[in-house]
Residue, then its C-alpha position, 0 to 999 in steps of 0.5 A: x500500500x502506498x503512503x498516499x493511499x494510507x493517508x487517504x483511508x485515514x481521512x475517510x475513517x472519521x466520516x465512516x464512523x459518523x455515518x455508522x453513528x447516524x444510522x444507529x441513532x436513526x434505528x434507536x430513535x424508531x423505538x424498541x418496538x420496531x417502526x415497521x414490524x412491532x408485532x413479533x416481527x410483523x406489521x400488525x397483530x390480529x386476535x380472533x375471539x368468539x363469545x358465549x361458547x356456541x355450538x357453531x364455534x365447534x362446527x363452523x369455526x374450529x375446522x376453518x381455523x385448523x385448515x389455516x393453522x391459526x389459533x384463536x380465543x374462545x370466551x366461554x360462558x360455562x352455563x352455555x348448553x353447547x359447552x355443558x353438552x359437548x365438553x369433549x369437543x371443547x377440551x379438543x379445542x383447548x388441546x389444539x392450542x386455542x385459548x379458553x377465555x373467561x366470559x363468566x358463568x352466567x353472562x350478567x350485564x347491566x339491566x338498566x341500559x337500552x336494548x337489554x330487554x332480552x336479559x333475565x332480571x336475575x342477571x342484572x349486573x347493576x344489582x349484583x354485589x362485587x363479591x358475588x361477581x368476583x366469585x362468579x369469575x373465580x368459579x368459571x376460571x376453575x371450570x376452565x382449568x378443569x378443561x384445559x389445565x391452564x391457570x393463565x387466561x384473558x377475560x371478556x367483559x359481558x356486554x362490554x360492562x365494566x361496573x358492578x354495584x355502581x363502581x368499576x371492577x377493572x382494578x379488582x380483576x386485574x391480578x386475575x387475568x393477563x388481559x381483558x377485552x372490551x366491546x368497540x374502540x379503536x385498534x391500538x399501536x403496541x405502545x398504546x395498549x391498555x391490557x385491561x381495556x383492549x378494543x375490539x370490532x364486534x362483527x354484525x353481518x359484516x361482509x368479508x370485504x369489510x373484515x379484510x379491510x380492517x386487517x389491511x388498516x391494521x397492517x398500514x397503521x401497525x395496530x392490534x386488530x381484535x375481532x369479536x364474533x358471536x354467531x358464525x352461520x347462525x345460533x346468535x342474533x349477532x351473526x356473520x355468514x360462514x362464507x364471510x368468516x371463512x374468507x377472512x380466515x383464509x385471507x389471514x392464513x395467506x398473510x402470515x408474513x405481515x400479520x401475527x395471528x394469535x390468541x389474546x393472552x399470547x399477544x398480551x404477554x408479548x405487549x407486557x414484555x415490550x412495554x416493560x422494556x420500554x420503561 
């Protein structure tokens, strides 16, 4: 090497290191979540959730999820006849890796709100004590553990109600669950997730195009999209067609490179770790 070349390289080195420093600064300024792939290396997260332990969840939902190798969260109301009459089927769902979430024993809701005419007066949550309600949740957790052997699970607020005896019970149940799903709200980015108030989109006769558009928006905005299903091909007034549901699931199955599809508890634990590391 000629002396002139050595001197030339010596002059380049400071500039080279400055460029490296700027690059690292840009990377760190994007945050520890990752600007474009914050969700376990993916652009967005999606949780498919199914409420009330309906027979169609076994017959119409589980098979299409299995075909696409996807896992979901089934929010179980243990007094449901399709649960009590098909325990082995629900045990098989848990064995397959799906989450059995807590949705109370009897599905009590506030009876003093509009549109609750369907609710039995004995299930008016606004007339229950907090002690009675928490006991209801504890018993349901025990029953679900008997089915899946797990002590960790998430919760879904029946009817989206978060008060009992005139006050919020969110803080009381926080130690009991990894997370809790609400009804409605805007999908959050990972840094904005409130694990005890996770928003969801309640599906009511939606087309496949609409459901898929919500996932596409999640990919664009890097959010956690949670779908709330009841009936799938029937069995509930809040229903979506088998075809629209299957088209959404098939779409998700083909876009795993962009979307992390997982049960609520799995994603909640990931969020918890990321938020803790960010502090």
